[in-house]
C-alpha positions as a Markdown table, in Angstrom:
| # | Residue | x | y | z |
|---|---|---|---|---|
| 1 | Met | -17.9 | 3.0 | 5.1 |
| 2 | Arg | -14.8 | 3.6 | 7.2 |
| 3 | Ser | -12.2 | 6.0 | 5.8 |
| 4 | Tyr | -8.5 | 6.1 | 6.6 |
| 5 | Phe | -5.5 | 8.2 | 5.4 |
| 6 | Ala | -2.0 | 6.7 | 4.8 |
| 7 | Ile | 1.3 | 7.8 | 3.4 |
| 8 | Val | 2.6 | 5.1 | 1.0 |
| 9 | Ser | 5.9 | 4.5 | -0.7 |
| 10 | Gly | 5.5 | 5.4 | -4.4 |
| 11 | Val | 2.4 | 6.3 | -6.4 |
| 12 | Pro | -0.1 | 3.8 | -7.7 |
| 13 | Lys | -0.5 | 3.5 | -11.4 |
| 14 | Asp | -4.2 | 4.5 | -11.2 |
| 15 | Pro | -4.9 | 7.6 | -9.0 |
| 16 | Val | -8.3 | 6.3 | -8.1 |
| 17 | Gly | -9.3 | 2.6 | -7.9 |
| 18 | Gln | -10.6 | -0.4 | -6.1 |
| 19 | Val | -8.7 | -3.4 | -4.8 |
| 20 | Glu | -10.7 | -6.6 | -4.5 |
| 21 | Thr | -9.0 | -9.8 | -3.3 |
| 22 | Met | -9.3 | -12.6 | -0.9 |
| 23 | Ile | -7.2 | -12.0 | 2.2 |
| 24 | Gly | -5.8 | -14.9 | 4.2 |
| 25 | Arg | -2.8 | -16.1 | 6.2 |
| 26 | His | 0.5 | -16.0 | 4.3 |
| 27 | Pro | 1.6 | -19.6 | 3.6 |
| 28 | Arg | 5.1 | -19.1 | 4.8 |
| 29 | Tyr | 4.9 | -16.3 | 7.4 |
| 30 | Arg | 2.0 | -17.2 | 9.6 |
| 31 | Lys | 1.8 | -13.8 | 11.4 |
| 32 | Arg | 1.3 | -12.0 | 8.1 |
| 33 | Met | -1.7 | -11.8 | 5.9 |
| 34 | Cys | -1.6 | -11.8 | 2.1 |
| 35 | Ala | -3.7 | -11.1 | -1.0 |
| 36 | Leu | -5.0 | -14.3 | -2.6 |
| 37 | Pro | -6.6 | -14.9 | -6.0 |
| 38 | Met | -10.4 | -14.4 | -6.1 |
| 39 | His | -11.0 | -18.1 | -6.9 |
| 40 | Ser | -9.0 | -19.2 | -3.8 |
| 41 | Thr | -10.7 | -21.3 | -1.3 |
| 42 | Arg | -8.6 | -19.8 | 1.5 |
| 43 | Gly | -9.2 | -16.4 | 3.0 |
| 44 | Lys | -12.1 | -14.0 | 2.9 |
| 45 | Ile | -13.2 | -11.5 | 0.3 |
| 46 | Ser | -12.0 | -8.0 | 0.9 |
| 47 | Arg | -12.7 | -4.7 | -0.9 |
| 48 | Ser | -11.0 | -1.3 | -0.6 |
| 49 | Asn | -11.5 | 1.9 | -2.6 |
| 50 | Tyr | -8.6 | 4.3 | -2.7 |
| 51 | Glu | -7.7 | 7.8 | -4.0 |
| 52 | Val | -4.4 | 9.6 | -4.3 |
| 53 | Leu | -4.8 | 12.9 | -2.5 |
| 54 | Glu | -1.2 | 14.3 | -3.0 |
| 55 | Val | 2.0 | 13.2 | -4.5 |
| 56 | Leu | 5.0 | 13.8 | -2.1 |
| 57 | Ala | 8.8 | 13.9 | -2.5 |
| 58 | Asn | 8.8 | 14.0 | -6.2 |
| 59 | Gly | 6.8 | 10.8 | -6.5 |
| 60 | Ala | 8.7 | 8.8 | -3.9 |
| 61 | Ala | 5.6 | 8.8 | -1.7 |
| 62 | Cys | 2.0 | 9.9 | -1.7 |
| 63 | Leu | -0.9 | 10.6 | 0.6 |
| 64 | Met | -3.9 | 8.3 | 0.0 |
| 65 | Gln | -7.4 | 8.0 | 1.3 |
| 66 | Trp | -8.7 | 4.4 | 1.8 |
| 67 | Arg | -12.4 | 3.6 | 2.1 |
| 68 | Leu | -13.0 | 0.1 | 3.3 |
| 69 | Glu | -16.1 | -1.9 | 2.3 |
| 70 | Thr | -14.9 | -4.9 | 4.4 |
| 71 | Gly | -12.8 | -5.0 | 7.5 |
| 72 | Arg | -10.2 | -7.7 | 7.3 |
| 73 | Thr | -7.0 | -8.0 | 9.4 |
| 74 | His | -4.3 | -5.7 | 8.0 |
| 75 | Gln | -6.5 | -5.0 | 5.0 |
| 76 | Ile | -5.0 | -1.6 | 4.1 |
| 77 | Arg | -1.5 | -2.9 | 4.5 |
| 78 | Val | -2.2 | -5.9 | 2.3 |
| 79 | His | -4.0 | -4.0 | -0.4 |
| 80 | Ala | -1.4 | -1.3 | -0.5 |
| 81 | Gln | 1.4 | -3.9 | -0.9 |
| 82 | His | -0.8 | -5.7 | -3.5 |
| 83 | Ile | -0.9 | -2.6 | -5.8 |
| 84 | Gly | 2.8 | -1.9 | -5.3 |
| 85 | Val | 2.7 | 1.0 | -2.8 |
| 86 | Pro | 3.3 | -0.4 | 0.7 |
| 87 | Leu | 2.7 | 1.9 | 3.6 |
| 88 | Leu | 5.7 | 4.1 | 4.3 |
| 89 | Phe | 8.0 | 2.6 | 7.0 |
| 90 | Asp | 6.0 | -0.6 | 7.3 |
| 91 | Glu | 8.8 | -3.2 | 7.4 |
| 92 | Val | 6.4 | -6.1 | 7.7 |
| 93 | Tyr | 4.5 | -5.5 | 4.4 |
| 94 | Gly | 6.9 | -3.1 | 2.7 |
| 95 | Tyr | 10.5 | -2.0 | 2.6 |
| 96 | Ser | 13.2 | -1.7 | 5.3 |
| 97 | His | 13.9 | 1.8 | 6.8 |
| 98 | Lys | 17.3 | 1.9 | 5.0 |
| 99 | His | 15.8 | 1.2 | 1.6 |
| 100 | Leu | 13.0 | 3.8 | 2.1 |
| 101 | Leu | 15.4 | 6.5 | 3.3 |
| 102 | Ser | 17.7 | 5.8 | 0.3 |
| 103 | Arg | 14.8 | 6.0 | -2.1 |
| 104 | Leu | 13.4 | 9.2 | -0.6 |
| 105 | Leu | 16.8 | 10.9 | -0.6 |
| 106 | Thr | 17.4 | 10.0 | -4.2 |
| 107 | Arg | 14.0 | 11.3 | -5.3 |
| 108 | Thr | 14.3 | 14.6 | -3.3 |
| 109 | Arg | 17.9 | 15.2 | -4.4 |
| 110 | Lys | 16.8 | 14.9 | -8.1 |
| 111 | Trp | 13.9 | 17.2 | -7.4 |
| 112 | Gly | 16.1 | 19.7 | -5.7 |
| 113 | Glu | 18.5 | 19.7 | -8.7 |
| 114 | Leu | 15.6 | 20.6 | -11.0 |
| 115 | Thr | 14.4 | 23.6 | -9.2 |
């Protein structure tokens, strides 16, 4: 099983889990992939296991380890977006740079005020 590390925007609800979806071409943006319902006839099955290793910037980001059971195009990017924590600075599957910087600064300022 291949293992990868990624810094994502936010922290997933569950610190350890598995994402299992069908992955196929996005219906509108043909260069992107997307998570599809398991009963979908489009796409191929994909399965990723993840674990939060460290929470960063007062919860604005975290370091995650991903273990892939399958190897689909953009699988980590699609699965991270699917669970609500897109890869940090991934403008295709996540947030714009301006939005991320604003979010990070807001979180770290709040954290700095508390210490």
